[in-house]
Each structure stands twice: as structure tokens, then as C-alpha cells.
PAVORO-160737 format. One record per residue: residue in one letter; x, y, z of N, C-alpha, C, O in turn. Coordinates in steps of 0.2 Angstrom, whole numbers. Last residue first. Layout:
residues N
<residuo = a | nxx = X | nyy = Y | nzz = Z | caxx = X | cayy = Y | cazz = Z | cxx = X | cyy = Y | czz = Z | oxx = X | oyy = Y | ozz = Z>
...
END
This chain:
residues 73
<residuo = y | nxx = -32 | nyy = 100 | nzz = 15 | caxx = -37 | cayy = 104 | cazz = 18 | cxx = -34 | cyy = 108 | czz = 23 | oxx = -38 | oyy = 112 | ozz = 27>
<residuo = i | nxx = -19 | nyy = 97 | nzz = 10 | caxx = -25 | cayy = 98 | cazz = 5 | cxx = -30 | cyy = 102 | czz = 9 | oxx = -33 | oyy = 106 | ozz = 6>
<residuo = d | nxx = -11 | nyy = 95 | nzz = 21 | caxx = -9 | cayy = 100 | cazz = 16 | cxx = -15 | cyy = 102 | czz = 11 | oxx = -15 | oyy = 107 | ozz = 9>
<residuo = d | nxx = -18 | nyy = 85 | nzz = 28 | caxx = -17 | cayy = 92 | cazz = 31 | cxx = -16 | cyy = 97 | czz = 26 | oxx = -18 | oyy = 103 | ozz = 26>
<residuo = y | nxx = -16 | nyy = 74 | nzz = 19 | caxx = -23 | cayy = 77 | cazz = 21 | cxx = -23 | cyy = 84 | czz = 23 | oxx = -26 | oyy = 88 | ozz = 21>
<residuo = r | nxx = -2 | nyy = 73 | nzz = 21 | caxx = -5 | cayy = 75 | cazz = 14 | cxx = -12 | cyy = 78 | czz = 15 | oxx = -14 | oyy = 83 | ozz = 12>
<residuo = r | nxx = -1 | nyy = 70 | nzz = 34 | caxx = 2 | cayy = 76 | cazz = 32 | cxx = -1 | cyy = 78 | czz = 25 | oxx = -2 | oyy = 84 | ozz = 24>
<residuo = e | nxx = -8 | nyy = 57 | nzz = 33 | caxx = -10 | cayy = 62 | cazz = 37 | cxx = -8 | cyy = 69 | czz = 35 | oxx = -11 | oyy = 74 | ozz = 35>
<residuo = r | nxx = 0 | nyy = 50 | nzz = 25 | caxx = -7 | cayy = 51 | cazz = 23 | cxx = -9 | cyy = 57 | czz = 27 | oxx = -13 | oyy = 61 | ozz = 24>
<residuo = c | nxx = 12 | nyy = 50 | nzz = 32 | caxx = 12 | cayy = 53 | cazz = 26 | cxx = 5 | cyy = 55 | czz = 24 | oxx = 4 | oyy = 60 | ozz = 21>
<residuo = g | nxx = 7 | nyy = 42 | nzz = 43 | caxx = 10 | cayy = 48 | cazz = 44 | cxx = 10 | cyy = 53 | czz = 38 | oxx = 8 | oyy = 58 | ozz = 38>
<residuo = a | nxx = 3 | nyy = 29 | nzz = 37 | caxx = -2 | cayy = 34 | cazz = 40 | cxx = 1 | cyy = 41 | czz = 41 | oxx = -3 | oyy = 45 | ozz = 40>
<residuo = c | nxx = 12 | nyy = 28 | nzz = 21 | caxx = 11 | cayy = 26 | cazz = 28 | cxx = 6 | cyy = 31 | czz = 31 | oxx = 4 | oyy = 36 | ozz = 28>
<residuo = r | nxx = 5 | nyy = 26 | nzz = 4 | caxx = 8 | cayy = 30 | cazz = 9 | cxx = 7 | cyy = 27 | czz = 16 | oxx = 2 | oyy = 25 | ozz = 17>
<residuo = k | nxx = -3 | nyy = 18 | nzz = -3 | caxx = 4 | cayy = 19 | cazz = -6 | cxx = 8 | cyy = 23 | czz = -1 | oxx = 14 | oyy = 24 | ozz = -2>
<residuo = p | nxx = -14 | nyy = 5 | nzz = 0 | caxx = -11 | cayy = 12 | cazz = 2 | cxx = -4 | cyy = 12 | czz = -1 | oxx = -1 | oyy = 7 | ozz = -1>
<residuo = y | nxx = -22 | nyy = -4 | nzz = -13 | caxx = -18 | cayy = -4 | cazz = -7 | cxx = -15 | cyy = 3 | czz = -6 | oxx = -14 | oyy = 7 | ozz = -11>
<residuo = e | nxx = -38 | nyy = 3 | nzz = -18 | caxx = -32 | cayy = 0 | cazz = -20 | cxx = -28 | cyy = 0 | czz = -13 | oxx = -29 | oyy = 3 | ozz = -9>
<residuo = f | nxx = -55 | nyy = -1 | nzz = -14 | caxx = -49 | cayy = 3 | cazz = -14 | cxx = -43 | cyy = -1 | czz = -16 | oxx = -43 | oyy = -7 | ozz = -15>
<residuo = g | nxx = -67 | nyy = -7 | nzz = -12 | caxx = -65 | cayy = -7 | cazz = -19 | cxx = -59 | cyy = -2 | czz = -19 | oxx = -57 | oyy = 0 | ozz = -25>
<residuo = k | nxx = -72 | nyy = -10 | nzz = 1 | caxx = -73 | cayy = -3 | cazz = -2 | cxx = -71 | cyy = -2 | czz = -9 | oxx = -73 | oyy = 3 | ozz = -13>
<residuo = q | nxx = -67 | nyy = -22 | nzz = 3 | caxx = -74 | cayy = -21 | cazz = 3 | cxx = -76 | cyy = -15 | czz = 0 | oxx = -81 | oyy = -14 | ozz = -3>
<residuo = k | nxx = -53 | nyy = -20 | nzz = 3 | caxx = -56 | cayy = -24 | cazz = -3 | cxx = -64 | cyy = -23 | czz = -3 | oxx = -66 | oyy = -22 | ozz = -8>
<residuo = y | nxx = -51 | nyy = -12 | nzz = 14 | caxx = -50 | cayy = -9 | cazz = 7 | cxx = -53 | cyy = -13 | czz = 2 | oxx = -56 | oyy = -10 | ozz = -3>
<residuo = f | nxx = -55 | nyy = -21 | nzz = 24 | caxx = -59 | cayy = -15 | cazz = 23 | cxx = -58 | cyy = -12 | czz = 16 | oxx = -63 | oyy = -10 | ozz = 13>
<residuo = q | nxx = -45 | nyy = -31 | nzz = 22 | caxx = -52 | cayy = -33 | cazz = 21 | cxx = -57 | cyy = -26 | czz = 20 | oxx = -61 | oyy = -26 | ozz = 16>
<residuo = q | nxx = -34 | nyy = -23 | nzz = 25 | caxx = -35 | cayy = -26 | cazz = 19 | cxx = -42 | cyy = -28 | czz = 17 | oxx = -44 | oyy = -27 | ozz = 12>
<residuo = e | nxx = -37 | nyy = -21 | nzz = 39 | caxx = -36 | cayy = -15 | cazz = 34 | cxx = -37 | cyy = -18 | czz = 27 | oxx = -40 | oyy = -15 | ozz = 23>
<residuo = g | nxx = -36 | nyy = -34 | nzz = 44 | caxx = -42 | cayy = -30 | cazz = 44 | cxx = -42 | cyy = -24 | czz = 40 | oxx = -47 | oyy = -23 | ozz = 36>
<residuo = i | nxx = -22 | nyy = -37 | nzz = 41 | caxx = -28 | cayy = -41 | cazz = 38 | cxx = -34 | cyy = -37 | czz = 38 | oxx = -38 | oyy = -37 | ozz = 33>
<residuo = t | nxx = -13 | nyy = -21 | nzz = 39 | caxx = -15 | cayy = -27 | cazz = 43 | cxx = -21 | cyy = -31 | czz = 39 | oxx = -23 | oyy = -28 | ozz = 34>
<residuo = f | nxx = 2 | nyy = -16 | nzz = 34 | caxx = -5 | cayy = -16 | cazz = 31 | cxx = -9 | cyy = -22 | czz = 34 | oxx = -8 | oyy = -28 | ozz = 31>
<residuo = i | nxx = 15 | nyy = -8 | nzz = 41 | caxx = 11 | cayy = -14 | cazz = 41 | cxx = 4 | cyy = -13 | czz = 38 | oxx = 1 | oyy = -8 | ozz = 41>
<residuo = f | nxx = 28 | nyy = 0 | nzz = 32 | caxx = 23 | cayy = 0 | cazz = 37 | cxx = 19 | cyy = -6 | czz = 36 | oxx = 19 | oyy = -9 | ozz = 30>
<residuo = r | nxx = 44 | nyy = 8 | nzz = 29 | caxx = 40 | cayy = 2 | cazz = 28 | cxx = 34 | cyy = 2 | czz = 34 | oxx = 36 | oyy = 5 | ozz = 39>
<residuo = e | nxx = 48 | nyy = 23 | nzz = 21 | caxx = 48 | cayy = 19 | cazz = 27 | cxx = 43 | cyy = 13 | czz = 26 | oxx = 39 | oyy = 14 | ozz = 22>
<residuo = g | nxx = 48 | nyy = 32 | nzz = 11 | caxx = 52 | cayy = 26 | cazz = 10 | cxx = 52 | cyy = 21 | czz = 16 | oxx = 55 | oyy = 16 | ozz = 15>
<residuo = c | nxx = 40 | nyy = 43 | nzz = 10 | caxx = 45 | cayy = 44 | cazz = 15 | cxx = 50 | cyy = 38 | czz = 14 | oxx = 56 | oyy = 38 | ozz = 16>
<residuo = e | nxx = 31 | nyy = 40 | nzz = -1 | caxx = 32 | cayy = 47 | cazz = 1 | cxx = 39 | cyy = 47 | czz = 5 | oxx = 44 | oyy = 50 | ozz = 3>
<residuo = w | nxx = 28 | nyy = 27 | nzz = -2 | caxx = 30 | cayy = 30 | cazz = -8 | cxx = 33 | cyy = 37 | czz = -6 | oxx = 37 | oyy = 40 | ozz = -10>
<residuo = c | nxx = 32 | nyy = 15 | nzz = 10 | caxx = 28 | cayy = 21 | cazz = 8 | cxx = 32 | cyy = 24 | czz = 2 | oxx = 38 | oyy = 25 | ozz = 2>
<residuo = k | nxx = 30 | nyy = -3 | nzz = 7 | caxx = 34 | cayy = 3 | cazz = 8 | cxx = 31 | cyy = 9 | czz = 6 | oxx = 28 | oyy = 10 | ozz = 0>
<residuo = l | nxx = 22 | nyy = -15 | nzz = 18 | caxx = 22 | cayy = -11 | cazz = 12 | cxx = 27 | cyy = -5 | czz = 13 | oxx = 29 | oyy = -4 | ozz = 19>
<residuo = l | nxx = 19 | nyy = -31 | nzz = 23 | caxx = 24 | cayy = -25 | cazz = 24 | cxx = 24 | cyy = -22 | czz = 18 | oxx = 27 | oyy = -24 | ozz = 13>
<residuo = l | nxx = 3 | nyy = -37 | nzz = 28 | caxx = 8 | cayy = -36 | cazz = 23 | cxx = 13 | cyy = -30 | czz = 25 | oxx = 11 | oyy = -26 | ozz = 29>
<residuo = d | nxx = -4 | nyy = -51 | nzz = 38 | caxx = -2 | cayy = -44 | cazz = 37 | cxx = 3 | cyy = -43 | czz = 32 | oxx = 7 | oyy = -48 | ozz = 31>
<residuo = q | nxx = -14 | nyy = -63 | nzz = 29 | caxx = -8 | cayy = -61 | cazz = 33 | cxx = -7 | cyy = -54 | czz = 33 | oxx = -8 | oyy = -51 | ozz = 27>
<residuo = p | nxx = -24 | nyy = -77 | nzz = 25 | caxx = -23 | cayy = -69 | cazz = 25 | cxx = -17 | cyy = -68 | czz = 30 | oxx = -17 | oyy = -72 | ozz = 35>
<residuo = p | nxx = -18 | nyy = -91 | nzz = 16 | caxx = -21 | cayy = -88 | cazz = 22 | cxx = -20 | cyy = -81 | czz = 22 | oxx = -14 | oyy = -79 | ozz = 21>
<residuo = a | nxx = -19 | nyy = -91 | nzz = -2 | caxx = -15 | cayy = -91 | cazz = 4 | cxx = -19 | cyy = -88 | czz = 10 | oxx = -24 | oyy = -84 | ozz = 9>
<residuo = g | nxx = -27 | nyy = -89 | nzz = -13 | caxx = -28 | cayy = -96 | cazz = -9 | cxx = -23 | cyy = -96 | czz = -3 | oxx = -24 | oyy = -101 | ozz = 1>
<residuo = k | nxx = -16 | nyy = -78 | nzz = -19 | caxx = -22 | cayy = -81 | cazz = -20 | cxx = -22 | cyy = -88 | czz = -17 | oxx = -18 | oyy = -92 | ozz = -18>
<residuo = l | nxx = -4 | nyy = -72 | nzz = -18 | caxx = -8 | cayy = -73 | cazz = -12 | cxx = -14 | cyy = -76 | czz = -13 | oxx = -18 | oyy = -78 | ozz = -8>
<residuo = a | nxx = 1 | nyy = -71 | nzz = -31 | caxx = 5 | cayy = -75 | cazz = -26 | cxx = 1 | cyy = -77 | czz = -20 | oxx = 1 | oyy = -82 | ozz = -17>
<residuo = e | nxx = -7 | nyy = -61 | nzz = -36 | caxx = -7 | cayy = -68 | cazz = -39 | cxx = -4 | cyy = -73 | czz = -34 | oxx = -7 | oyy = -79 | ozz = -33>
<residuo = n | nxx = -3 | nyy = -50 | nzz = -28 | caxx = -10 | cayy = -53 | cazz = -28 | cxx = -11 | cyy = -60 | czz = -31 | oxx = -14 | oyy = -64 | ozz = -28>
<residuo = l | nxx = 10 | nyy = -49 | nzz = -32 | caxx = 8 | cayy = -50 | cazz = -25 | cxx = 1 | cyy = -53 | czz = -25 | oxx = 0 | oyy = -58 | ozz = -21>
<residuo = l | nxx = 9 | nyy = -46 | nzz = -46 | caxx = 12 | cayy = -52 | cazz = -44 | cxx = 11 | cyy = -54 | czz = -37 | oxx = 10 | oyy = -60 | ozz = -35>
<residuo = e | nxx = 2 | nyy = -34 | nzz = -45 | caxx = -1 | cayy = -40 | cazz = -48 | cxx = 2 | cyy = -46 | czz = -46 | oxx = -1 | oyy = -51 | ozz = -45>
<residuo = d | nxx = 11 | nyy = -26 | nzz = -38 | caxx = 5 | cayy = -27 | cazz = -35 | cxx = 1 | cyy = -33 | czz = -38 | oxx = -2 | oyy = -37 | ozz = -35>
<residuo = r | nxx = 22 | nyy = -26 | nzz = -48 | caxx = 23 | cayy = -29 | cazz = -41 | cxx = 16 | cyy = -31 | czz = -38 | oxx = 15 | oyy = -36 | ozz = -35>
<residuo = e | nxx = 15 | nyy = -19 | nzz = -58 | caxx = 17 | cayy = -26 | cazz = -59 | cxx = 18 | cyy = -30 | czz = -53 | oxx = 17 | oyy = -36 | ozz = -52>
<residuo = q | nxx = 14 | nyy = -7 | nzz = -52 | caxx = 8 | cayy = -11 | cazz = -54 | cxx = 10 | cyy = -18 | czz = -55 | oxx = 6 | oyy = -22 | ozz = -53>
<residuo = a | nxx = 28 | nyy = -4 | nzz = -50 | caxx = 23 | cayy = -4 | cazz = -45 | cxx = 17 | cyy = -8 | czz = -46 | oxx = 15 | oyy = -12 | ozz = -42>
<residuo = s | nxx = 31 | nyy = -3 | nzz = -64 | caxx = 35 | cayy = -8 | cazz = -59 | cxx = 30 | cyy = -9 | czz = -53 | oxx = 29 | oyy = -15 | ozz = -51>
<residuo = q | nxx = 24 | nyy = 8 | nzz = -68 | caxx = 23 | cayy = 2 | cazz = -71 | cxx = 26 | cyy = -4 | czz = -67 | oxx = 22 | oyy = -9 | ozz = -66>
<residuo = l | nxx = 29 | nyy = 19 | nzz = -60 | caxx = 22 | cayy = 16 | cazz = -59 | cxx = 21 | cyy = 10 | czz = -62 | oxx = 17 | oyy = 6 | ozz = -59>
<residuo = d | nxx = 42 | nyy = 22 | nzz = -52 | caxx = 41 | cayy = 19 | cazz = -58 | cxx = 34 | cyy = 15 | czz = -57 | oxx = 33 | oyy = 10 | ozz = -54>
<residuo = i | nxx = 46 | nyy = 37 | nzz = -45 | caxx = 42 | cayy = 31 | cazz = -44 | cxx = 41 | cyy = 29 | czz = -51 | oxx = 39 | oyy = 32 | ozz = -56>
<residuo = p | nxx = 63 | nyy = 42 | nzz = -43 | caxx = 56 | cayy = 43 | cazz = -46 | cxx = 53 | cyy = 37 | czz = -45 | oxx = 56 | oyy = 31 | ozz = -46>
<residuo = e | nxx = 73 | nyy = 42 | nzz = -28 | caxx = 72 | cayy = 39 | cazz = -35 | cxx = 64 | cyy = 41 | czz = -37 | oxx = 60 | oyy = 41 | ozz = -33>
<residuo = d | nxx = 73 | nyy = 49 | nzz = -16 | caxx = 79 | cayy = 50 | cazz = -21 | cxx = 77 | cyy = 48 | czz = -28 | oxx = 78 | oyy = 51 | ozz = -33>
<residuo = m | nxx = 65 | nyy = 57 | nzz = -4 | caxx = 64 | cayy = 52 | cazz = -9 | cxx = 69 | cyy = 53 | czz = -14 | oxx = 69 | oyy = 59 | ozz = -17>
END
């Protein structure tokens, strides 16, 4: 990863995205991983689960989340 993460820009992007999607039919989202920079799909089912649990959108792809989990535990 070459560029530092601009947390304020990321939060503004999330707010704009949420506002734009109000009233829109649910659809899969293409997100960019903060760790490796690869794009990954955040499915409708995953979105519903995250919303139900009160979680924020994932910031890392599944592979980077798994590596991070392995490093912690």
C-alpha cells in the first residue's frame, strides 16, 4: 500500500454512498480493501447482516481479514 489512508475522506465517501443509496433497491457493492488495494464484492446478504449487527462496512477483503485474524491470534 503506497498511500496513507485518509480517514476523513473515507468517512465522507461512506456518508455519500449511504445517502445515494437511500431508497435504491439493494445491490452488491464493490469496495476497495484498505490493506492490499484489491476490490471485493460486499453482497446484499453481507450488507444486511452487517446492518443487523450494527457493524460498519468492511475495510478489508476476506483474505486480508483472515491474515489479520491469524496475526492477532
